[in-house]
C-alpha positions in Angstrom: 0.0 0.0 0.0 1.2 3.5 -0.7 -0.3 6.9 -0.9 -3.7 8.0 0.6 -4.8 4.4 1.4 -1.6 4.1 3.6 -3.0 6.9 5.9 -5.0 6.8 9.2 -6.6 9.9 10.4 -6.8 10.3 14.3 -8.4 12.8 16.5 -7.2 13.1 20.1 -9.3 14.0 23.2 -8.3 17.7 22.8 -9.8 17.7 19.3 -6.5 17.9 17.4 -6.4 15.9 14.3 -3.3 14.0 13.1 -2.6 11.9 9.9 -0.2 9.1 10.3 1.2 6.2 8.1 -0.7 3.1 8.8 2.5 1.3 9.7 3.6 4.1 12.2 0.9 3.2 14.8 0.4 -0.1 16.8 -1.5 -2.8 15.0 -4.3 -3.0 17.7 -4.8 0.8 17.5 -8.5 1.8 17.7 -10.1 5.2 17.0 -9.9 7.3 20.1 -6.9 5.6 21.7 -4.1 8.0 22.6 -1.1 8.1 20.5 2.3 7.2 22.2 5.0 9.8 22.1 6.8 7.7 19.7 3.9 7.1 17.4 3.3 11.0 17.6 6.8 11.5 16.1 5.7 10.0 12.9 2.4 11.8 12.7 1.6 15.2 11.4 -0.9 17.5 13.1 -3.5 18.3 10.5 -4.1 21.8 12.2 -0.7 22.9 11.4 -1.3 22.2 7.7 -4.7 23.5 6.9 -5.5 25.5 9.9 -8.2 25.3 12.5 -11.1 26.7 10.5 -13.5 24.1 8.9 -14.1 24.2 5.3 
C-alpha cells in the first residue's frame, strides 16, 4: 500500500487531528486511543497544515 490508502486519520481528546502512516501506529490501535509519544513523532498535526477553520 502507498499514498492516501496508507494513511490513518486520528482525533485526540483535545480535538487535534493527526494524519499518520498506517505502519507507524500499533497494530491494535482503535479510533479514540491515545497516541504514544513515539507514534506521534511519525504523525503530522493536520491543524498545522490546513489551519483550525472548517471548510
